[in-house]
mmJSON file of the N, C-alpha and C atoms, coordinates in Angstrom:
{"data_MODEL":{"atom_site":{
"group_PDB":["ATOM","ATOM","ATOM","ATOM","ATOM","ATOM","ATOM","ATOM","ATOM","ATOM","ATOM","ATOM","ATOM","ATOM","ATOM","ATOM","ATOM","ATOM","ATOM","ATOM","ATOM","ATOM","ATOM","ATOM","ATOM","ATOM","ATOM","ATOM","ATOM","ATOM","ATOM","ATOM","ATOM","ATOM","ATOM","ATOM","ATOM","ATOM","ATOM","ATOM","ATOM","ATOM","ATOM","ATOM","ATOM","ATOM","ATOM","ATOM","ATOM","ATOM","ATOM","ATOM","ATOM","ATOM","ATOM","ATOM","ATOM","ATOM","ATOM","ATOM","ATOM","ATOM","ATOM","ATOM","ATOM","ATOM","ATOM","ATOM","ATOM","ATOM","ATOM","ATOM","ATOM","ATOM","ATOM","ATOM","ATOM","ATOM","ATOM","ATOM","ATOM","ATOM","ATOM","ATOM","ATOM","ATOM","ATOM","ATOM","ATOM","ATOM","ATOM","ATOM","ATOM","ATOM","ATOM","ATOM","ATOM","ATOM","ATOM","ATOM","ATOM","ATOM","ATOM","ATOM","ATOM","ATOM","ATOM","ATOM","ATOM","ATOM","ATOM","ATOM","ATOM","ATOM","ATOM","ATOM","ATOM","ATOM","ATOM","ATOM","ATOM","ATOM","ATOM","ATOM","ATOM","ATOM","ATOM","ATOM","ATOM","ATOM","ATOM","ATOM","ATOM","ATOM","ATOM","ATOM","ATOM","ATOM","ATOM","ATOM","ATOM","ATOM","ATOM","ATOM","ATOM","ATOM","ATOM","ATOM","ATOM","ATOM","ATOM","ATOM","ATOM","ATOM","ATOM","ATOM","ATOM","ATOM","ATOM","ATOM","ATOM","ATOM","ATOM","ATOM","ATOM","ATOM","ATOM","ATOM","ATOM","ATOM","ATOM","ATOM","ATOM","ATOM","ATOM","ATOM","ATOM","ATOM","ATOM","ATOM","ATOM","ATOM","ATOM","ATOM","ATOM","ATOM","ATOM","ATOM","ATOM","ATOM","ATOM","ATOM","ATOM","ATOM","ATOM","ATOM","ATOM","ATOM","ATOM","ATOM","ATOM","ATOM","ATOM","ATOM","ATOM","ATOM","ATOM","ATOM","ATOM","ATOM","ATOM","ATOM","ATOM","ATOM","ATOM","ATOM","ATOM","ATOM","ATOM","ATOM","ATOM","ATOM","ATOM","ATOM","ATOM"],
"id":[1,2,3,4,5,6,7,8,9,10,11,12,13,14,15,16,17,18,19,20,21,22,23,24,25,26,27,28,29,30,31,32,33,34,35,36,37,38,39,40,41,42,43,44,45,46,47,48,49,50,51,52,53,54,55,56,57,58,59,60,61,62,63,64,65,66,67,68,69,70,71,72,73,74,75,76,77,78,79,80,81,82,83,84,85,86,87,88,89,90,91,92,93,94,95,96,97,98,99,100,101,102,103,104,105,106,107,108,109,110,111,112,113,114,115,116,117,118,119,120,121,122,123,124,125,126,127,128,129,130,131,132,133,134,135,136,137,138,139,140,141,142,143,144,145,146,147,148,149,150,151,152,153,154,155,156,157,158,159,160,161,162,163,164,165,166,167,168,169,170,171,172,173,174,175,176,177,178,179,180,181,182,183,184,185,186,187,188,189,190,191,192,193,194,195,196,197,198,199,200,201,202,203,204,205,206,207,208,209,210,211,212,213,214,215,216,217,218,219,220,221,222,223,224,225],
"type_symbol":["N","C","C","N","C","C","N","C","C","N","C","C","N","C","C","N","C","C","N","C","C","N","C","C","N","C","C","N","C","C","N","C","C","N","C","C","N","C","C","N","C","C","N","C","C","N","C","C","N","C","C","N","C","C","N","C","C","N","C","C","N","C","C","N","C","C","N","C","C","N","C","C","N","C","C","N","C","C","N","C","C","N","C","C","N","C","C","N","C","C","N","C","C","N","C","C","N","C","C","N","C","C","N","C","C","N","C","C","N","C","C","N","C","C","N","C","C","N","C","C","N","C","C","N","C","C","N","C","C","N","C","C","N","C","C","N","C","C","N","C","C","N","C","C","N","C","C","N","C","C","N","C","C","N","C","C","N","C","C","N","C","C","N","C","C","N","C","C","N","C","C","N","C","C","N","C","C","N","C","C","N","C","C","N","C","C","N","C","C","N","C","C","N","C","C","N","C","C","N","C","C","N","C","C","N","C","C","N","C","C","N","C","C","N","C","C","N","C","C","N","C","C","N","C","C"],
"label_atom_id":["N","CA","C","N","CA","C","N","CA","C","N","CA","C","N","CA","C","N","CA","C","N","CA","C","N","CA","C","N","CA","C","N","CA","C","N","CA","C","N","CA","C","N","CA","C","N","CA","C","N","CA","C","N","CA","C","N","CA","C","N","CA","C","N","CA","C","N","CA","C","N","CA","C","N","CA","C","N","CA","C","N","CA","C","N","CA","C","N","CA","C","N","CA","C","N","CA","C","N","CA","C","N","CA","C","N","CA","C","N","CA","C","N","CA","C","N","CA","C","N","CA","C","N","CA","C","N","CA","C","N","CA","C","N","CA","C","N","CA","C","N","CA","C","N","CA","C","N","CA","C","N","CA","C","N","CA","C","N","CA","C","N","CA","C","N","CA","C","N","CA","C","N","CA","C","N","CA","C","N","CA","C","N","CA","C","N","CA","C","N","CA","C","N","CA","C","N","CA","C","N","CA","C","N","CA","C","N","CA","C","N","CA","C","N","CA","C","N","CA","C","N","CA","C","N","CA","C","N","CA","C","N","CA","C","N","CA","C","N","CA","C","N","CA","C","N","CA","C","N","CA","C","N","CA","C","N","CA","C","N","CA","C"],
"label_alt_id":[null,null,null,null,null,null,null,null,null,null,null,null,null,null,null,null,null,null,null,null,null,null,null,null,null,null,null,null,null,null,null,null,null,null,null,null,null,null,null,null,null,null,null,null,null,null,null,null,null,null,null,null,null,null,null,null,null,null,null,null,null,null,null,null,null,null,null,null,null,null,null,null,null,null,null,null,null,null,null,null,null,null,null,null,null,null,null,null,null,null,null,null,null,null,null,null,null,null,null,null,null,null,null,null,null,null,null,null,null,null,null,null,null,null,null,null,null,null,null,null,null,null,null,null,null,null,null,null,null,null,null,null,null,null,null,null,null,null,null,null,null,null,null,null,null,null,null,null,null,null,null,null,null,null,null,null,null,null,null,null,null,null,null,null,null,null,null,null,null,null,null,null,null,null,null,null,null,null,null,null,null,null,null,null,null,null,null,null,null,null,null,null,null,null,null,null,null,null,null,null,null,null,null,null,null,null,null,null,null,null,null,null,null,null,null,null,null,null,null,null,null,null,null,null,null],
"label_comp_id":["MET","MET","MET","ASP","ASP","ASP","VAL","VAL","VAL","LEU","LEU","LEU","THR","THR","THR","THR","THR","THR","SER","SER","SER","ALA","ALA","ALA","ARG","ARG","ARG","ILE","ILE","ILE","LYS","LYS","LYS","ALA","ALA","ALA","ARG","ARG","ARG","CYS","CYS","CYS","LYS","LYS","LYS","ALA","ALA","ALA","GLN","GLN","GLN","LYS","LYS","LYS","ILE","ILE","ILE","SER","SER","SER","VAL","VAL","VAL","LYS","LYS","LYS","ASN","ASN","ASN","LEU","LEU","LEU","LEU","LEU","LEU","GLU","GLU","GLU","GLN","GLN","GLN","THR","THR","THR","GLN","GLN","GLN","ILE","ILE","ILE","ASN","ASN","ASN","ARG","ARG","ARG","ASN","ASN","ASN","PHE","PHE","PHE","ILE","ILE","ILE","TYR","TYR","TYR","ASP","ASP","ASP","LEU","LEU","LEU","GLU","GLU","GLU","LYS","LYS","LYS","GLY","GLY","GLY","GLY","GLY","GLY","GLN","GLN","GLN","ILE","ILE","ILE","PRO","PRO","PRO","SER","SER","SER","ALA","ALA","ALA","GLU","GLU","GLU","LYS","LYS","LYS","LEU","LEU","LEU","GLU","GLU","GLU","ARG","ARG","ARG","ILE","ILE","ILE","ALA","ALA","ALA","ASP","ASP","ASP","TYR","TYR","TYR","LEU","LEU","LEU","ASP","ASP","ASP","CYS","CYS","CYS","SER","SER","SER","VAL","VAL","VAL","ASP","ASP","ASP","TYR","TYR","TYR","LEU","LEU","LEU","LEU","LEU","LEU","GLY","GLY","GLY","ARG","ARG","ARG","THR","THR","THR","ASP","ASP","ASP","ASN","ASN","ASN","PRO","PRO","PRO","ALA","ALA","ALA","VAL","VAL","VAL","ASN","ASN","ASN","ARG","ARG","ARG"],
"label_asym_id":["A","A","A","A","A","A","A","A","A","A","A","A","A","A","A","A","A","A","A","A","A","A","A","A","A","A","A","A","A","A","A","A","A","A","A","A","A","A","A","A","A","A","A","A","A","A","A","A","A","A","A","A","A","A","A","A","A","A","A","A","A","A","A","A","A","A","A","A","A","A","A","A","A","A","A","A","A","A","A","A","A","A","A","A","A","A","A","A","A","A","A","A","A","A","A","A","A","A","A","A","A","A","A","A","A","A","A","A","A","A","A","A","A","A","A","A","A","A","A","A","A","A","A","A","A","A","A","A","A","A","A","A","A","A","A","A","A","A","A","A","A","A","A","A","A","A","A","A","A","A","A","A","A","A","A","A","A","A","A","A","A","A","A","A","A","A","A","A","A","A","A","A","A","A","A","A","A","A","A","A","A","A","A","A","A","A","A","A","A","A","A","A","A","A","A","A","A","A","A","A","A","A","A","A","A","A","A","A","A","A","A","A","A","A","A","A","A","A","A","A","A","A","A","A","A"],
"label_entity_id":["1","1","1","1","1","1","1","1","1","1","1","1","1","1","1","1","1","1","1","1","1","1","1","1","1","1","1","1","1","1","1","1","1","1","1","1","1","1","1","1","1","1","1","1","1","1","1","1","1","1","1","1","1","1","1","1","1","1","1","1","1","1","1","1","1","1","1","1","1","1","1","1","1","1","1","1","1","1","1","1","1","1","1","1","1","1","1","1","1","1","1","1","1","1","1","1","1","1","1","1","1","1","1","1","1","1","1","1","1","1","1","1","1","1","1","1","1","1","1","1","1","1","1","1","1","1","1","1","1","1","1","1","1","1","1","1","1","1","1","1","1","1","1","1","1","1","1","1","1","1","1","1","1","1","1","1","1","1","1","1","1","1","1","1","1","1","1","1","1","1","1","1","1","1","1","1","1","1","1","1","1","1","1","1","1","1","1","1","1","1","1","1","1","1","1","1","1","1","1","1","1","1","1","1","1","1","1","1","1","1","1","1","1","1","1","1","1","1","1","1","1","1","1","1","1"],
"label_seq_id":[1,1,1,2,2,2,3,3,3,4,4,4,5,5,5,6,6,6,7,7,7,8,8,8,9,9,9,10,10,10,11,11,11,12,12,12,13,13,13,14,14,14,15,15,15,16,16,16,17,17,17,18,18,18,19,19,19,20,20,20,21,21,21,22,22,22,23,23,23,24,24,24,25,25,25,26,26,26,27,27,27,28,28,28,29,29,29,30,30,30,31,31,31,32,32,32,33,33,33,34,34,34,35,35,35,36,36,36,37,37,37,38,38,38,39,39,39,40,40,40,41,41,41,42,42,42,43,43,43,44,44,44,45,45,45,46,46,46,47,47,47,48,48,48,49,49,49,50,50,50,51,51,51,52,52,52,53,53,53,54,54,54,55,55,55,56,56,56,57,57,57,58,58,58,59,59,59,60,60,60,61,61,61,62,62,62,63,63,63,64,64,64,65,65,65,66,66,66,67,67,67,68,68,68,69,69,69,70,70,70,71,71,71,72,72,72,73,73,73,74,74,74,75,75,75],
"pdbx_PDB_ins_code":[null,null,null,null,null,null,null,null,null,null,null,null,null,null,null,null,null,null,null,null,null,null,null,null,null,null,null,null,null,null,null,null,null,null,null,null,null,null,null,null,null,null,null,null,null,null,null,null,null,null,null,null,null,null,null,null,null,null,null,null,null,null,null,null,null,null,null,null,null,null,null,null,null,null,null,null,null,null,null,null,null,null,null,null,null,null,null,null,null,null,null,null,null,null,null,null,null,null,null,null,null,null,null,null,null,null,null,null,null,null,null,null,null,null,null,null,null,null,null,null,null,null,null,null,null,null,null,null,null,null,null,null,null,null,null,null,null,null,null,null,null,null,null,null,null,null,null,null,null,null,null,null,null,null,null,null,null,null,null,null,null,null,null,null,null,null,null,null,null,null,null,null,null,null,null,null,null,null,null,null,null,null,null,null,null,null,null,null,null,null,null,null,null,null,null,null,null,null,null,null,null,null,null,null,null,null,null,null,null,null,null,null,null,null,null,null,null,null,null,null,null,null,null,null,null],
"Cartn_x":[-12.777,-11.908,-11.409,-10.06,-8.618,-8.516,-9.738,-10.034,-8.609,-7.66,-6.585,-5.523,-5.751,-4.527,-5.154,-6.451,-6.854,-6.578,-6.829,-6.209,-4.18,-3.852,-2.094,-1.835,-2.719,-2.66,-3.123,-3.56,-4.495,-3.787,-3.194,-1.737,-0.772,-0.322,0.245,0.877,0.206,-0.521,-0.586,-1.014,-0.385,0.619,1.705,2.649,3.65,2.989,4.776,4.723,3.17,1.695,2.107,3.145,3.521,1.587,0.781,-0.995,-1.258,-1.924,-2.099,-3.382,-4.109,-5.148,-6.48,-6.162,-6.864,-7.49,-6.518,-6.91,-7.301,-6.838,-7.455,-8.892,-9.093,-11.02,-11.219,-10.748,-11.495,-11.806,-10.271,-10.67,-12.15,-11.568,-12.736,-14.374,-14.38,-15.884,-15.858,-15.482,-15.955,-14.824,-16.332,-15.453,-14.358,-14.791,-12.835,-13.051,-14.331,-13.471,-13.037,-13.113,-12.735,-12.211,-10.345,-9.702,-9.894,-10.025,-10.458,-11.322,-12.216,-13.761,-13.252,-11.851,-11.989,-10.773,-9.725,-9.341,-9.945,-10.925,-12.073,-12.119,-12.233,-12.706,-15.405,-14.764,-17.041,-17.366,-16.219,-17.201,-16.437,-17.384,-16.618,-16.953,-15.742,-15.949,-16.814,-17.748,-18.527,-17.686,-18.323,-17.071,-16.988,-18.519,-17.894,-16.767,-16.992,-15.681,-14.396,-14.058,-12.97,-11.926,-13.352,-13.252,-12.61,-13.168,-12.852,-11.624,-11.473,-10.063,-8.769,-9.593,-8.146,-7.919,-9.101,-8.527,-8.623,-8.372,-7.293,-5.626,-5.3,-4.676,-3.869,-4.731,-3.061,-2.98,-4.451,-3.927,-5.637,-5.284,-6.177,-7.007,-8.12,-8.973,-8.701,-8.338,-7.102,-5.964,-5.546,-4.492,-5.065,-5.84,-5.776,-7.676,-7.076,-8.195,-7.08,-6.256,-4.422,-5.17,-5.839,-5.462,-4.776,-4.015,-2.648,-1.777,-0.568,0.696,0.638,0.637,0.71,0.169,0.366,-1.156,-1.565,-0.334,-0.687,-2.295,-3.13,-4.412,-3.73,-4.779,-4.844,-6.142,-5.257,-6.928,-6.471],
"Cartn_y":[2.909,1.611,1.571,0.788,1.728,-0.367,-1.04,-2.197,-3.295,-2.13,-2.244,-2.524,-1.724,-2.547,-3.402,-4.014,-5.641,-5.846,-5.902,-7.488,-7.157,-5.951,-6.574,-7.488,-7.31,-7.58,-9.278,-9.425,-10.272,-10.741,-11.212,-12.049,-11.529,-11.174,-10.553,-12.011,-12.278,-12.568,-14.156,-13.929,-16.314,-15.981,-15.448,-15.945,-15.609,-14.899,-15.07,-16.48,-16.943,-18.554,-19.32,-19.435,-19.761,-21.108,-19.308,-20.251,-19.753,-20.344,-20.147,-19.401,-17.95,-17.572,-17.731,-19.103,-19.715,-20.898,-21.601,-22.582,-21.716,-20.314,-19.467,-19.338,-19.209,-18.982,-19.892,-20.989,-22.652,-22.699,-22.691,-22.561,-21.655,-20.879,-20.316,-19.574,-20.692,-21.182,-19.229,-17.841,-17.418,-17.637,-17.247,-17.395,-16.807,-17.703,-17.285,-16.434,-15.777,-14.101,-12.52,-13.272,-12.191,-11.215,-12.268,-10.778,-10.053,-10.411,-9.38,-8.849,-9.188,-7.883,-7.163,-7.359,-6.092,-5.202,-6.156,-5.486,-4.091,-3.996,-4.123,-3.183,-3.132,-2.35,-2.483,-3.885,-3.791,-4.9,-4.731,-5.517,-5.261,-4.556,-3.99,-5.481,-5.92,-7.122,-6.731,-7.895,-7.563,-8.584,-7.454,-8.398,-9.526,-9.908,-11.473,-12.841,-11.653,-12.481,-12.254,-10.654,-10.339,-11.199,-10.66,-12.008,-13.541,-13.997,-15.748,-15.879,-14.313,-13.773,-14.043,-13.049,-12.507,-13.69,-14.793,-15.294,-17.037,-16.936,-17.636,-18.143,-16.546,-15.895,-15.457,-16.212,-15.442,-14.245,-12.815,-11.079,-10.307,-9.307,-8.717,-8.485,-8.292,-7.658,-6.373,-5.432,-3.659,-4.025,-4.842,-4.736,-5.364,-5.97,-6.006,-5.334,-3.874,-3.012,-1.581,-1.941,-1.131,-0.603,0.486,0.727,0.603,-1.164,-0.541,-1.725,-0.793,-1.791,-3.403,-3.391,-4.628,-6.199,-6.871,-7.92,-8.491,-8.511,-9.324,-9.021,-10.243,-10.313,-10.051,-9.32,-8.305,-9.647,-10.278,-11.086,-11.657],
"Cartn_z":[13.816,13.251,12.074,12.716,11.42,10.922,10.005,9.305,9.124,8.239,7.253,9.106,9.582,11.357,11.268,11.554,13.05,11.526,10.184,9.344,9.217,9.246,9.203,9.928,11.656,13.258,12.717,12.471,12.474,12.045,10.245,9.656,10.441,11.577,12.028,12.615,14.054,14.494,13.773,13.47,12.389,12.082,11.635,10.899,11.719,12.818,14.189,15.618,14.433,15.404,15.046,13.446,11.834,11.946,11.563,11.61,10.287,9.484,8.082,8.508,8.146,8.168,7.754,6.832,6.584,8.164,8.858,9.152,10.277,10.738,12.11,11.286,10.096,9.905,9.899,9.926,9.615,11.182,12.718,13.829,14.473,14.169,15.055,13.995,13.201,12.23,12.177,10.914,9.803,9.134,8.218,6.776,5.752,4.822,4.63,4.161,3.599,2.698,3.593,5.492,6.213,5.848,5.7,6.076,4.661,3.243,2.134,1.886,3.091,2.641,4.241,4.89,5.607,4.804,3.678,3.699,2.338,1.948,0.863,0.902,2.689,3.502,2.75,2.751,3.281,4.356,5.085,6.561,7.999,8.897,9.615,10.896,11.64,11.712,13.438,13.403,14.367,16.486,17.088,18.747,18.685,18.35,18.519,17.549,16.411,15.614,15.632,16.48,16.655,17.657,19.529,20.628,19.9,19.262,18.38,18.159,16.781,16.876,17.619,18.125,19.34,20.809,20.507,21.399,21.292,19.983,19.159,19.093,18.563,18.394,20.045,20.702,22.617,22.614,22.044,22.099,22.601,23.274,23.165,21.56,21.852,21.136,21.298,21.382,21.775,21.089,20.87,20.28,18.899,18.516,16.755,16.32,17.243,16.418,17.338,17.001,17.297,17.91,19.427,20.192,21.114,21.265,22.191,20.949,21.224,20.578,21.485,22.448,22.894,23.318,22.621,22.35,23.585,24.633,25.488,26.098,26.809,27.198,28.649,29.373,30.639,31.434,32.615,33.068,34.096],
"occupancy":[1.0,1.0,1.0,1.0,1.0,1.0,1.0,1.0,1.0,1.0,1.0,1.0,1.0,1.0,1.0,1.0,1.0,1.0,1.0,1.0,1.0,1.0,1.0,1.0,1.0,1.0,1.0,1.0,1.0,1.0,1.0,1.0,1.0,1.0,1.0,1.0,1.0,1.0,1.0,1.0,1.0,1.0,1.0,1.0,1.0,1.0,1.0,1.0,1.0,1.0,1.0,1.0,1.0,1.0,1.0,1.0,1.0,1.0,1.0,1.0,1.0,1.0,1.0,1.0,1.0,1.0,1.0,1.0,1.0,1.0,1.0,1.0,1.0,1.0,1.0,1.0,1.0,1.0,1.0,1.0,1.0,1.0,1.0,1.0,1.0,1.0,1.0,1.0,1.0,1.0,1.0,1.0,1.0,1.0,1.0,1.0,1.0,1.0,1.0,1.0,1.0,1.0,1.0,1.0,1.0,1.0,1.0,1.0,1.0,1.0,1.0,1.0,1.0,1.0,1.0,1.0,1.0,1.0,1.0,1.0,1.0,1.0,1.0,1.0,1.0,1.0,1.0,1.0,1.0,1.0,1.0,1.0,1.0,1.0,1.0,1.0,1.0,1.0,1.0,1.0,1.0,1.0,1.0,1.0,1.0,1.0,1.0,1.0,1.0,1.0,1.0,1.0,1.0,1.0,1.0,1.0,1.0,1.0,1.0,1.0,1.0,1.0,1.0,1.0,1.0,1.0,1.0,1.0,1.0,1.0,1.0,1.0,1.0,1.0,1.0,1.0,1.0,1.0,1.0,1.0,1.0,1.0,1.0,1.0,1.0,1.0,1.0,1.0,1.0,1.0,1.0,1.0,1.0,1.0,1.0,1.0,1.0,1.0,1.0,1.0,1.0,1.0,1.0,1.0,1.0,1.0,1.0,1.0,1.0,1.0,1.0,1.0,1.0,1.0,1.0,1.0,1.0,1.0,1.0,1.0,1.0,1.0,1.0,1.0,1.0],
"B_iso_or_equiv":[0.0,0.0,0.0,0.0,0.0,0.0,0.0,0.0,0.0,0.0,0.0,0.0,0.0,0.0,0.0,0.0,0.0,0.0,0.0,0.0,0.0,0.0,0.0,0.0,0.0,0.0,0.0,0.0,0.0,0.0,0.0,0.0,0.0,0.0,0.0,0.0,0.0,0.0,0.0,0.0,0.0,0.0,0.0,0.0,0.0,0.0,0.0,0.0,0.0,0.0,0.0,0.0,0.0,0.0,0.0,0.0,0.0,0.0,0.0,0.0,0.0,0.0,0.0,0.0,0.0,0.0,0.0,0.0,0.0,0.0,0.0,0.0,0.0,0.0,0.0,0.0,0.0,0.0,0.0,0.0,0.0,0.0,0.0,0.0,0.0,0.0,0.0,0.0,0.0,0.0,0.0,0.0,0.0,0.0,0.0,0.0,0.0,0.0,0.0,0.0,0.0,0.0,0.0,0.0,0.0,0.0,0.0,0.0,0.0,0.0,0.0,0.0,0.0,0.0,0.0,0.0,0.0,0.0,0.0,0.0,0.0,0.0,0.0,0.0,0.0,0.0,0.0,0.0,0.0,0.0,0.0,0.0,0.0,0.0,0.0,0.0,0.0,0.0,0.0,0.0,0.0,0.0,0.0,0.0,0.0,0.0,0.0,0.0,0.0,0.0,0.0,0.0,0.0,0.0,0.0,0.0,0.0,0.0,0.0,0.0,0.0,0.0,0.0,0.0,0.0,0.0,0.0,0.0,0.0,0.0,0.0,0.0,0.0,0.0,0.0,0.0,0.0,0.0,0.0,0.0,0.0,0.0,0.0,0.0,0.0,0.0,0.0,0.0,0.0,0.0,0.0,0.0,0.0,0.0,0.0,0.0,0.0,0.0,0.0,0.0,0.0,0.0,0.0,0.0,0.0,0.0,0.0,0.0,0.0,0.0,0.0,0.0,0.0,0.0,0.0,0.0,0.0,0.0,0.0,0.0,0.0,0.0,0.0,0.0,0.0],
"pdbx_formal_charge":[null,null,null,null,null,null,null,null,null,null,null,null,null,null,null,null,null,null,null,null,null,null,null,null,null,null,null,null,null,null,null,null,null,null,null,null,null,null,null,null,null,null,null,null,null,null,null,null,null,null,null,null,null,null,null,null,null,null,null,null,null,null,null,null,null,null,null,null,null,null,null,null,null,null,null,null,null,null,null,null,null,null,null,null,null,null,null,null,null,null,null,null,null,null,null,null,null,null,null,null,null,null,null,null,null,null,null,null,null,null,null,null,null,null,null,null,null,null,null,null,null,null,null,null,null,null,null,null,null,null,null,null,null,null,null,null,null,null,null,null,null,null,null,null,null,null,null,null,null,null,null,null,null,null,null,null,null,null,null,null,null,null,null,null,null,null,null,null,null,null,null,null,null,null,null,null,null,null,null,null,null,null,null,null,null,null,null,null,null,null,null,null,null,null,null,null,null,null,null,null,null,null,null,null,null,null,null,null,null,null,null,null,null,null,null,null,null,null,null,null,null,null,null,null,null],
"auth_seq_id":[1,1,1,2,2,2,3,3,3,4,4,4,5,5,5,6,6,6,7,7,7,8,8,8,9,9,9,10,10,10,11,11,11,12,12,12,13,13,13,14,14,14,15,15,15,16,16,16,17,17,17,18,18,18,19,19,19,20,20,20,21,21,21,22,22,22,23,23,23,24,24,24,25,25,25,26,26,26,27,27,27,28,28,28,29,29,29,30,30,30,31,31,31,32,32,32,33,33,33,34,34,34,35,35,35,36,36,36,37,37,37,38,38,38,39,39,39,40,40,40,41,41,41,42,42,42,43,43,43,44,44,44,45,45,45,46,46,46,47,47,47,48,48,48,49,49,49,50,50,50,51,51,51,52,52,52,53,53,53,54,54,54,55,55,55,56,56,56,57,57,57,58,58,58,59,59,59,60,60,60,61,61,61,62,62,62,63,63,63,64,64,64,65,65,65,66,66,66,67,67,67,68,68,68,69,69,69,70,70,70,71,71,71,72,72,72,73,73,73,74,74,74,75,75,75],
"auth_comp_id":["MET","MET","MET","ASP","ASP","ASP","VAL","VAL","VAL","LEU","LEU","LEU","THR","THR","THR","THR","THR","THR","SER","SER","SER","ALA","ALA","ALA","ARG","ARG","ARG","ILE","ILE","ILE","LYS","LYS","LYS","ALA","ALA","ALA","ARG","ARG","ARG","CYS","CYS","CYS","LYS","LYS","LYS","ALA","ALA","ALA","GLN","GLN","GLN","LYS","LYS","LYS","ILE","ILE","ILE","SER","SER","SER","VAL","VAL","VAL","LYS","LYS","LYS","ASN","ASN","ASN","LEU","LEU","LEU","LEU","LEU","LEU","GLU","GLU","GLU","GLN","GLN","GLN","THR","THR","THR","GLN","GLN","GLN","ILE","ILE","ILE","ASN","ASN","ASN","ARG","ARG","ARG","ASN","ASN","ASN","PHE","PHE","PHE","ILE","ILE","ILE","TYR","TYR","TYR","ASP","ASP","ASP","LEU","LEU","LEU","GLU","GLU","GLU","LYS","LYS","LYS","GLY","GLY","GLY","GLY","GLY","GLY","GLN","GLN","GLN","ILE","ILE","ILE","PRO","PRO","PRO","SER","SER","SER","ALA","ALA","ALA","GLU","GLU","GLU","LYS","LYS","LYS","LEU","LEU","LEU","GLU","GLU","GLU","ARG","ARG","ARG","ILE","ILE","ILE","ALA","ALA","ALA","ASP","ASP","ASP","TYR","TYR","TYR","LEU","LEU","LEU","ASP","ASP","ASP","CYS","CYS","CYS","SER","SER","SER","VAL","VAL","VAL","ASP","ASP","ASP","TYR","TYR","TYR","LEU","LEU","LEU","LEU","LEU","LEU","GLY","GLY","GLY","ARG","ARG","ARG","THR","THR","THR","ASP","ASP","ASP","ASN","ASN","ASN","PRO","PRO","PRO","ALA","ALA","ALA","VAL","VAL","VAL","ASN","ASN","ASN","ARG","ARG","ARG"],
"auth_asym_id":["A","A","A","A","A","A","A","A","A","A","A","A","A","A","A","A","A","A","A","A","A","A","A","A","A","A","A","A","A","A","A","A","A","A","A","A","A","A","A","A","A","A","A","A","A","A","A","A","A","A","A","A","A","A","A","A","A","A","A","A","A","A","A","A","A","A","A","A","A","A","A","A","A","A","A","A","A","A","A","A","A","A","A","A","A","A","A","A","A","A","A","A","A","A","A","A","A","A","A","A","A","A","A","A","A","A","A","A","A","A","A","A","A","A","A","A","A","A","A","A","A","A","A","A","A","A","A","A","A","A","A","A","A","A","A","A","A","A","A","A","A","A","A","A","A","A","A","A","A","A","A","A","A","A","A","A","A","A","A","A","A","A","A","A","A","A","A","A","A","A","A","A","A","A","A","A","A","A","A","A","A","A","A","A","A","A","A","A","A","A","A","A","A","A","A","A","A","A","A","A","A","A","A","A","A","A","A","A","A","A","A","A","A","A","A","A","A","A","A","A","A","A","A","A","A"],
"auth_atom_id":["N","CA","C","N","CA","C","N","CA","C","N","CA","C","N","CA","C","N","CA","C","N","CA","C","N","CA","C","N","CA","C","N","CA","C","N","CA","C","N","CA","C","N","CA","C","N","CA","C","N","CA","C","N","CA","C","N","CA","C","N","CA","C","N","CA","C","N","CA","C","N","CA","C","N","CA","C","N","CA","C","N","CA","C","N","CA","C","N","CA","C","N","CA","C","N","CA","C","N","CA","C","N","CA","C","N","CA","C","N","CA","C","N","CA","C","N","CA","C","N","CA","C","N","CA","C","N","CA","C","N","CA","C","N","CA","C","N","CA","C","N","CA","C","N","CA","C","N","CA","C","N","CA","C","N","CA","C","N","CA","C","N","CA","C","N","CA","C","N","CA","C","N","CA","C","N","CA","C","N","CA","C","N","CA","C","N","CA","C","N","CA","C","N","CA","C","N","CA","C","N","CA","C","N","CA","C","N","CA","C","N","CA","C","N","CA","C","N","CA","C","N","CA","C","N","CA","C","N","CA","C","N","CA","C","N","CA","C","N","CA","C","N","CA","C","N","CA","C","N","CA","C","N","CA","C","N","CA","C","N","CA","C"],
"pdbx_PDB_model_num":[1,1,1,1,1,1,1,1,1,1,1,1,1,1,1,1,1,1,1,1,1,1,1,1,1,1,1,1,1,1,1,1,1,1,1,1,1,1,1,1,1,1,1,1,1,1,1,1,1,1,1,1,1,1,1,1,1,1,1,1,1,1,1,1,1,1,1,1,1,1,1,1,1,1,1,1,1,1,1,1,1,1,1,1,1,1,1,1,1,1,1,1,1,1,1,1,1,1,1,1,1,1,1,1,1,1,1,1,1,1,1,1,1,1,1,1,1,1,1,1,1,1,1,1,1,1,1,1,1,1,1,1,1,1,1,1,1,1,1,1,1,1,1,1,1,1,1,1,1,1,1,1,1,1,1,1,1,1,1,1,1,1,1,1,1,1,1,1,1,1,1,1,1,1,1,1,1,1,1,1,1,1,1,1,1,1,1,1,1,1,1,1,1,1,1,1,1,1,1,1,1,1,1,1,1,1,1,1,1,1,1,1,1,1,1,1,1,1,1,1,1,1,1,1,1]
}}}
């Protein structure tokens, strides 16, 4: 897992949706240092956190993980 890709994609989705990262983390009840910890390599995100973030940002977990370049969710 490339945590830098995950971090960059979370930030990009926030920017595209005009949502601050801080607001995203508050709304998903994730520690405010989450992105910082990802970027310094100190944290591998849990599936639960990735799912909450993906749901909030209306994208797939696979997109956040860099497995696809298509953010669309297959429902």
